[in-house]
Every structure is written in C-alpha cells, then in structure tokens.
C-alpha positions as CSV (number, residue, x, y, z in Angstrom):
1,M,80.2,-153.9,-29.2
2,K,80.0,-151.5,-32.2
3,F,77.8,-151.8,-35.2
4,P,79.7,-151.2,-38.5
5,K,79.9,-147.9,-40.2
6,D,77.3,-149.0,-42.8
7,F,74.7,-149.9,-40.1
8,Y,71.6,-147.7,-40.4
9,W,69.7,-146.1,-37.6
10,G,66.5,-144.1,-37.9
11,A,62.7,-144.2,-37.6
12,A,59.8,-144.9,-39.9
13,T,56.6,-143.3,-41.1
14,A,53.8,-144.2,-43.5
15,S,52.3,-141.9,-46.0
16,Y,48.6,-141.9,-45.0
17,Q,49.4,-141.9,-41.4
18,V,51.5,-138.7,-41.4
19,E,51.1,-136.9,-44.9
20,G,47.5,-135.5,-44.7
21,G,45.3,-134.6,-47.6
22,I,44.9,-138.0,-49.1
23,E,41.2,-138.4,-50.0
24,N,41.2,-140.9,-52.9
25,C,41.9,-144.1,-51.1
26,D,40.0,-146.8,-49.2
27,W,40.7,-145.4,-45.7
28,A,39.5,-141.9,-46.6
29,Q,36.3,-143.4,-48.0
30,A,35.8,-145.5,-44.8
31,A,36.2,-142.2,-42.8
32,R,33.5,-140.6,-45.0
33,D,31.3,-143.6,-44.3
34,G,31.8,-143.2,-40.5
35,R,33.6,-146.6,-40.2
36,V,37.1,-145.2,-39.0
37,P,38.2,-141.9,-37.7
38,E,39.1,-139.1,-40.1
39,C,42.7,-138.6,-40.9
40,G,42.4,-135.1,-42.4
41,R,45.7,-133.2,-42.6
42,S,47.3,-135.5,-39.9
43,C,50.8,-134.2,-39.2
44,D,51.1,-132.3,-42.7
45,H,54.3,-134.1,-43.3
46,Y,53.6,-133.8,-47.1
47,N,54.4,-130.1,-46.7
48,R,56.6,-130.3,-43.7
49,Y,58.9,-133.2,-44.6
50,E,62.1,-131.1,-44.7
51,Q,61.4,-129.8,-41.2
52,D,60.9,-133.3,-40.1
53,F,64.0,-134.6,-41.6
54,D,66.0,-131.9,-39.9
55,L,64.7,-133.1,-36.6
56,A,65.7,-136.7,-37.5
57,K,69.3,-135.6,-38.4
58,Q,69.3,-133.7,-35.1
59,L,68.5,-136.9,-33.3
60,G,71.4,-138.7,-34.8
61,H,69.6,-140.8,-37.4
62,N,71.3,-141.7,-40.7
63,A,68.3,-143.4,-42.3
64,H,64.6,-143.0,-42.7
65,R,61.9,-145.4,-43.7
66,F,58.8,-144.0,-45.5
67,S,56.1,-145.1,-47.8
68,I,54.8,-143.7,-51.1
69,E,51.0,-143.2,-51.4
70,W,49.9,-145.3,-54.3
71,A,46.7,-143.3,-54.6
72,R,48.7,-140.1,-55.2
73,I,50.9,-141.7,-57.9
74,E,48.2,-143.6,-59.8
75,P,44.8,-141.7,-59.0
76,K,43.2,-143.6,-62.0
77,A,44.0,-147.0,-63.4
78,G,47.1,-146.8,-65.5
79,E,47.3,-143.0,-65.3
80,F,50.4,-141.8,-63.3
81,N,50.7,-138.3,-61.9
82,Q,54.1,-137.0,-62.7
83,R,53.7,-134.1,-60.2
84,E,53.3,-136.6,-57.3
85,I,56.3,-138.7,-58.6
86,D,58.3,-135.6,-58.6
87,H,57.3,-134.8,-55.0
88,Y,58.6,-138.1,-53.8
89,K,61.8,-137.6,-55.8
90,A,62.1,-134.4,-53.8
91,V,61.5,-136.3,-50.6
92,I,64.3,-138.7,-51.4
93,K,66.7,-135.8,-52.3
94,A,65.9,-134.1,-49.1
95,L,66.9,-137.2,-47.1
96,K,70.1,-137.8,-49.1
97,I,71.1,-134.1,-48.6
98,R,70.9,-134.7,-44.8
99,G,72.9,-137.9,-44.9
100,L,69.7,-140.0,-44.3
101,K,69.5,-143.3,-46.3
102,P,66.0,-143.7,-47.7
103,Y,64.2,-146.9,-47.1
104,V,61.2,-146.8,-49.5
105,T,58.1,-148.9,-49.1
106,L,55.7,-148.8,-52.2
107,W,52.6,-149.9,-50.3
108,H,51.7,-149.5,-46.7
109,F,48.0,-150.6,-46.3
110,T,46.0,-147.9,-48.1
111,L,44.7,-148.5,-51.6
112,P,43.5,-146.3,-54.5
113,Q,39.8,-146.0,-54.6
114,W,39.8,-147.2,-58.4
115,F,41.6,-150.4,-57.3
116,V,39.1,-151.0,-54.5
117,D,36.3,-150.4,-57.0
118,Q,37.6,-153.2,-59.1
119,G,37.7,-155.6,-56.1
120,G,41.0,-154.8,-54.5
121,F,43.2,-157.8,-53.8
122,E,40.2,-160.0,-54.3
123,N,40.5,-159.3,-58.0
124,P,42.5,-161.9,-60.0
125,K,44.2,-159.1,-61.9
126,A,45.3,-157.3,-58.7
127,P,48.8,-158.6,-58.8
128,E,49.2,-157.4,-62.3
129,Y,48.0,-153.9,-61.4
130,F,50.4,-153.8,-58.4
131,A,53.4,-154.9,-60.5
132,R,52.6,-152.2,-63.0
133,Y,52.8,-149.7,-60.2
134,A,56.0,-151.2,-58.7
135,G,57.7,-151.2,-62.1
136,K,56.8,-147.6,-62.7
137,M,58.3,-146.5,-59.4
138,A,61.3,-148.5,-60.0
139,A,61.9,-146.7,-63.3
140,E,61.3,-143.4,-61.8
141,L,63.2,-143.7,-58.6
142,G,65.6,-146.5,-59.0
143,E,68.7,-144.6,-59.8
144,E,68.4,-142.7,-56.5
145,L,67.8,-145.9,-54.3
146,D,69.7,-149.0,-53.2
147,G,66.5,-150.9,-52.7
148,L,62.7,-151.0,-52.6
149,T,60.3,-152.6,-50.3
150,T,57.2,-153.9,-52.2
151,M,54.7,-154.1,-49.3
152,N,54.2,-153.8,-45.5
153,E,52.8,-156.5,-43.2
154,P,50.6,-158.3,-45.8
155,M,49.3,-160.9,-43.3
156,V,48.2,-158.1,-41.0
157,F,46.4,-156.4,-43.9
158,A,44.7,-159.5,-44.9
159,G,43.8,-160.6,-41.3
160,L,42.3,-157.3,-40.1
161,G,40.4,-156.8,-43.4
162,W,38.9,-160.3,-44.0
163,L,39.2,-162.2,-40.7
164,K,38.6,-159.6,-37.9
165,G,36.8,-157.1,-40.0
166,N,38.4,-154.0,-38.2
167,W,39.9,-152.5,-41.4
168,P,38.6,-152.1,-45.0
169,P,36.9,-153.9,-46.5
170,F,35.5,-154.9,-43.1
171,K,34.8,-158.5,-43.7
172,Q,34.8,-160.7,-40.6
173,F,35.0,-164.6,-40.5
174,S,32.1,-165.7,-38.5
175,L,34.2,-168.1,-36.4
176,V,36.7,-165.4,-35.3
177,T,36.1,-163.7,-32.0
178,R,36.4,-160.0,-33.0
179,F,39.3,-158.0,-31.5
180,E,37.5,-154.8,-30.5
181,L,39.8,-151.9,-31.5
182,T,38.6,-148.8,-29.6
183,N,38.5,-145.1,-30.4
184,S,38.6,-142.9,-27.4
185,G,37.2,-145.6,-25.3
186,S,34.2,-146.4,-27.6
187,R,33.6,-149.6,-29.4
188,S,35.0,-150.2,-33.0
189,M,33.2,-148.1,-35.5
190,S,33.6,-150.4,-38.4
191,R,30.5,-152.5,-38.4
192,P,31.8,-155.5,-40.4
193,S,30.1,-158.0,-42.6
194,V,30.1,-161.4,-40.7
195,K,30.1,-164.4,-42.9
196,F,31.7,-167.9,-42.8
197,S,32.7,-167.5,-46.5
198,H,35.0,-164.6,-45.7
199,Y,37.7,-167.1,-44.6
200,F,37.9,-168.4,-48.2
201,T,38.1,-164.8,-49.5
202,Y,40.9,-164.2,-47.0
203,R,42.8,-167.2,-48.5
204,K,42.3,-165.8,-52.0
205,V,43.6,-162.4,-50.8
206,V,46.8,-163.9,-49.3
207,N,47.5,-165.8,-52.4
208,N,47.1,-162.6,-54.5
209,L,49.4,-160.7,-52.2
210,I,52.0,-163.4,-52.6
211,K,51.5,-163.2,-56.5
212,A,51.7,-159.4,-56.3
213,H,55.1,-159.4,-54.5
214,R,56.6,-161.9,-56.9
215,L,55.4,-160.0,-59.9
216,A,56.6,-156.7,-58.5
217,Y,60.0,-158.3,-57.8
218,E,60.3,-159.1,-61.5
219,A,59.0,-155.7,-62.6
220,I,61.5,-153.8,-60.3
221,K,64.4,-156.1,-61.4
222,S,63.6,-155.5,-65.1
223,E,64.0,-151.8,-64.5
224,H,67.1,-151.8,-62.4
225,T,68.9,-155.0,-61.4
226,H,70.9,-153.4,-58.8
227,L,67.9,-152.6,-56.5
228,K,67.6,-154.9,-53.5
229,V,64.0,-155.9,-53.3
230,S,62.5,-156.6,-49.9
231,L,59.1,-157.3,-48.3
232,V,58.3,-156.1,-44.7
233,K,56.9,-159.0,-42.4
234,H,55.4,-158.6,-39.1
235,I,56.9,-161.4,-37.1
236,V,55.2,-162.6,-33.9
237,A,58.1,-164.3,-31.8
238,Y,56.6,-167.5,-30.5
239,D,58.4,-169.3,-27.7
240,A,57.8,-172.3,-25.3
241,N,59.1,-173.8,-22.2
242,W,60.3,-177.5,-22.0
243,N,56.8,-178.9,-22.3
244,P,56.5,-180.8,-25.6
245,L,52.9,-179.7,-26.1
246,N,53.7,-176.1,-25.8
247,K,56.6,-176.5,-28.2
248,I,54.2,-178.1,-30.7
249,W,51.7,-175.4,-30.2
250,A,54.2,-172.6,-30.5
251,S,55.5,-174.3,-33.8
252,V,52.0,-174.4,-35.2
253,Q,51.4,-170.8,-34.5
254,D,54.8,-169.8,-35.9
255,N,54.1,-171.7,-39.1
256,F,50.7,-170.2,-39.6
257,F,51.4,-166.6,-38.9
258,N,55.1,-166.4,-40.0
259,H,56.3,-169.1,-42.3
260,S,53.2,-170.0,-44.4
261,F,53.7,-166.6,-46.2
262,L,57.5,-166.3,-45.9
263,R,58.3,-169.6,-47.5
264,R,56.4,-168.5,-50.7
265,V,58.0,-165.2,-51.1
266,A,61.6,-165.8,-49.8
267,D,63.1,-166.6,-53.2
268,S,61.8,-163.2,-54.5
269,C,63.4,-161.3,-51.7
270,D,67.0,-160.0,-51.6
271,E,66.5,-158.9,-47.9
272,F,63.7,-158.7,-45.4
273,G,62.3,-155.9,-43.2
274,L,61.3,-157.0,-39.7
275,N,58.3,-155.3,-38.0
276,F,58.2,-156.6,-34.3
277,Y,55.6,-155.9,-31.6
278,H,54.6,-159.2,-30.1
279,Y,56.4,-161.9,-28.1
280,V,54.3,-165.0,-27.2
281,K,55.6,-167.6,-24.8
282,Y,53.6,-170.9,-23.9
283,G,54.3,-172.1,-20.5
284,D,56.3,-170.3,-17.8
285,R,54.9,-167.1,-19.1
286,P,56.4,-164.0,-17.5
287,A,54.2,-161.1,-16.5
288,F,54.8,-158.1,-18.8
289,E,53.4,-154.6,-18.3
290,K,51.2,-153.4,-21.2
291,S,51.6,-150.4,-23.4
292,D,48.8,-147.9,-24.3
293,M,47.8,-150.3,-27.1
294,G,47.2,-153.1,-24.5
295,W,50.2,-155.0,-25.9
296,E,52.7,-156.7,-23.6
297,M,55.9,-154.8,-23.5
298,A,58.6,-157.5,-24.2
299,P,61.2,-155.6,-26.4
300,A,64.0,-158.1,-25.8
301,G,61.7,-160.6,-27.8
302,I,63.1,-159.0,-30.9
303,Y,65.9,-161.4,-30.7
304,N,63.6,-164.3,-31.1
305,A,61.9,-162.5,-34.1
306,L,65.3,-162.1,-35.8
307,K,66.0,-165.7,-35.3
308,T,62.7,-166.6,-36.9
309,L,63.4,-164.5,-39.9
310,W,67.0,-165.6,-40.2
311,K,65.7,-169.0,-41.2
312,Y,65.8,-167.8,-44.7
313,K,69.4,-166.5,-44.5
314,K,68.7,-163.1,-46.0
315,P,70.0,-159.7,-44.7
316,I,67.5,-158.2,-42.3
317,F,66.8,-154.5,-41.4
318,V,64.5,-153.8,-38.4
319,S,61.8,-151.7,-40.3
320,E,59.5,-151.0,-37.3
321,C,59.7,-151.6,-33.6
322,G,58.2,-149.3,-30.9
323,L,55.3,-148.7,-28.6
324,A,52.5,-146.3,-27.7
325,D,53.4,-144.4,-24.6
326,H,51.5,-141.2,-24.1
327,D,53.6,-139.9,-21.2
328,D,57.0,-141.2,-22.5
329,S,57.5,-143.2,-19.3
330,H,58.5,-146.5,-20.9
331,R,59.9,-145.7,-24.3
332,A,63.6,-145.1,-23.5
333,W,63.8,-148.4,-21.5
334,Y,61.9,-150.1,-24.4
335,I,64.3,-148.9,-27.1
336,E,67.4,-149.8,-25.1
337,E,66.1,-153.3,-24.5
338,Q,65.2,-154.0,-28.1
339,I,68.6,-152.7,-29.2
340,K,70.1,-155.2,-26.7
341,G,68.1,-157.8,-28.4
342,V,69.4,-156.8,-31.8
343,I,73.0,-156.9,-30.5
344,K,72.5,-160.3,-29.2
345,A,71.2,-161.6,-32.7
346,Y,74.0,-159.7,-34.5
347,E,76.7,-161.3,-32.2
348,E,75.4,-164.7,-33.0
349,G,75.9,-164.1,-36.7
350,I,72.5,-162.9,-37.9
351,E,73.0,-160.3,-40.6
352,V,71.2,-157.3,-39.2
353,T,71.8,-154.2,-41.3
354,G,69.6,-151.4,-39.8
355,H,67.3,-150.4,-37.0
356,M,64.2,-148.1,-37.6
357,Y,62.1,-147.2,-34.5
358,W,58.4,-146.8,-35.0
359,S,57.6,-144.0,-35.4
360,L,59.4,-140.8,-35.9
361,M,56.3,-138.8,-34.9
362,D,52.9,-139.3,-33.5
363,N,50.4,-140.2,-36.2
364,Y,47.1,-141.6,-37.4
365,E,47.0,-145.0,-35.7
366,W,44.5,-146.5,-38.2
367,A,41.1,-147.4,-36.7
368,L,42.2,-145.8,-33.5
369,G,42.6,-142.3,-34.9
370,F,45.1,-140.0,-33.2
371,E,44.9,-141.2,-29.6
372,K,47.9,-143.4,-29.5
373,K,51.3,-141.9,-29.2
374,F,54.2,-143.9,-30.8
375,G,56.4,-140.9,-31.8
376,L,60.0,-139.8,-30.9
377,I,58.5,-136.5,-31.7
378,E,55.2,-135.2,-30.1
379,I,52.7,-133.6,-32.5
380,N,50.3,-130.8,-31.4
381,Y,47.5,-131.5,-33.9
382,Q,46.0,-128.1,-33.4
383,T,49.2,-126.1,-34.1
384,L,51.3,-128.8,-35.8
385,E,54.1,-127.9,-33.4
386,R,56.9,-130.6,-33.2
387,K,58.4,-131.4,-29.9
388,I,61.3,-133.8,-29.2
389,R,60.4,-136.3,-26.5
390,P,63.2,-137.2,-23.9
391,S,63.3,-140.8,-25.1
392,A,64.4,-139.6,-28.6
393,L,67.4,-138.2,-27.0
394,V,68.1,-141.4,-25.2
395,Y,67.8,-143.2,-28.6
396,K,70.4,-140.6,-30.0
397,E,72.8,-141.6,-27.1
398,L,72.3,-145.2,-27.8
399,I,73.0,-144.7,-31.5
400,E,76.3,-142.9,-30.6
401,K,77.2,-145.6,-28.1
402,Y,76.9,-148.6,-30.5
403,S,78.1,-146.9,-33.8
404,E,81.7,-147.0,-35.1
405,I,83.2,-143.5,-35.3
406,E,83.6,-142.3,-39.0
C-alpha cells in the first residue's frame, strides 16, 4: 500500500534533551543538586538546528516534531522573552524552507524554575499559568502552524515525579516498588522523599494537568481557531489471551494508565499524538528481546496502541516510537515492524496522519544521562560531530516505499 501525499514522515526531539544551555528549569537545578546527570550543552541543537534539519531532509523526512522550552520563553512569571520567541520562529522557518512540516509541542517535561518555586503542578493556579503561556505561543506562532500540542506524556510526568520518585520533584509513594533507573550502571541518583501522602499529591497533579490542557485548548483557540490542538499520550498497549481473568486485568490496566486521563481531555483535542514503547500481554506471553533500556522490543504492538487511541475517533499522528540500540543492530528491523503495525491500523480505517521516529539524534535521556542511544543520527559529544546510522537509511527507503509519488 501507499500512504497519501499528505502523510507526514519524520523524527522527533525535545528541547532540553538536545538544545543545550538551559539552566533555569527544574532538571538543571536537579543536576546542580546531584540528583540527575548534567545535560550541559547536550547536542548544541539550539545553535546547530539548520545543520540537523539538513540531515533530516537528506534522510527523506517531510516533517519534524520538536518542543519549545517554556523556561526560555517565560524566564520569570508573566515576562516573555521576545528574543527566544524569535528563535523558535526561526526554527519553524528553517523547517518550512526545507519542506519539513513543524509539529510543535509546547511543554515536554521541563518546568521553569519560577513555576517550580510556586509549587509547580501542585499549585491550584498552575493550569492558569500554563494556559497563559500556551495562549502567548499561539498568538506568536499560530499563523505559521497548522496545529499545536499542549503537553507530552502527562501521566508519565506525574508517575515518575510523584509515584516512583525518579524525576523532579522526586516524591515516591511509599507503596510503590521503585523502578531503579541507572546511570552508567549505578543506582539512581535521585534520593526521593518517600511518603504515603504522595499518592494524593499525585492525584492532585493529574487533575491539574487535565485542567491545564483544557484551559490551554481554550487559550489557543481564542488566538487562532484554525489551529488543531493535540495532546501527546504515551499508550501502553495491553492485550490478553482467551482467559477471562487476563482480559479483565488487561482492561483494568488499560483504563488506569490510558483511558482515565484520555476520557477527560478528549473533547478538548482535535487530534492525538501517540507515543508507543510498551506492549503488555497477559497469558500466552511471547518472549521478546530487550532493548538497551531493558524494554521488551515489540514494535508491532503499535497496532494495538493505535486501536486503543482510536476509541476517541480523532486523527492520530505517531509522535514518538523508537528504541535505544547502541550498536544499531535492531533499529532497522524495529522501524520496519512498527511501520507494518501502522499500515495494519491504517488499512482497518484508523485515521493515522503521520509517523515520527524517536529520536532524530542521540540525546540526554533524562535520569540516564547520555548513555542510551535512540538516534537515527549518532552524536559525538566531545566534537559534536553528526553521523548518520545505517538504520536511518533503511527508514528513508521505507518512507520512499510507502509514500505516494508527488
């Protein structure tokens, strides 16, 4: 089959993970406190974005997903930095000149330090602050865009920050067995606060994230009604064999992790972004090899994830899907299998509009620092040299294979 001419292929990045030089956010402060690895200059994408977009174009992409760094735009509460706004305007212009459609995410995990100092998303006023920022960016960038994504993986943000305690603000619910993220083989650096009450704070944060998205939707639409507003959700694809108990348990998990959030934001979304990394089957469980993250490699499970999200009958773009693979031995196979899963969903009538691999380049993988290699492009962090991996060329061939000729 061939995807239509307006199907978008590309890869994704996130500001803090690739730009470098961001020191006024919660993750930078956590690094100064010795609780996560330092990010520093990272890939220096802030200064080298045109070079990176040239590589993306060379690899056959016609779209790119990136995020705007809130801490750059609003370094103090209510004060917007026009120079940084103009920087992201230049980024969007650079993409469009190269024929790459910009998929813009307003917030990808990191928070301005002033916002954190006021309680972050625990603060009842947090949704209003976020909507103010979203409205400002819609006003500044809206004429150049078709859509805006408000936030990336809100449930992951809340879960790792307030249940497992691996990420800022490092609060762990006492009944949760902590998932030990590693940094170069060592134990997690985060040293969380462990309390039973953190669960209730977690619920408050989730509720505020829902309110924040809904208010941001209104703020964006008030500036530009044409903008398609989306939210990027990490979907765990739950499956089960014939056993009724397994089916029930899969349904319970699916409801908690996926639908408990989605059903409260769906009416404030014109489309959805899908991030997919995990397929979980109860009963008759196949044996999967594991990636460098220790995650089972089940790329075809993206079909199940798309079916899960299609429940809301909104257009879906694959905003992230990829794996950590230091020697590039599995990535080409992984990409081909996940595209087959997308094709299967598309042929069954699910409205999939694009596919972005994670990630365009190696980057700072949060509490794991720079040790995990997700990129189509390898980064030498000493010289900042970019090197295209063989799997990136396979992805290019697949794009050509499944795209209609202009």
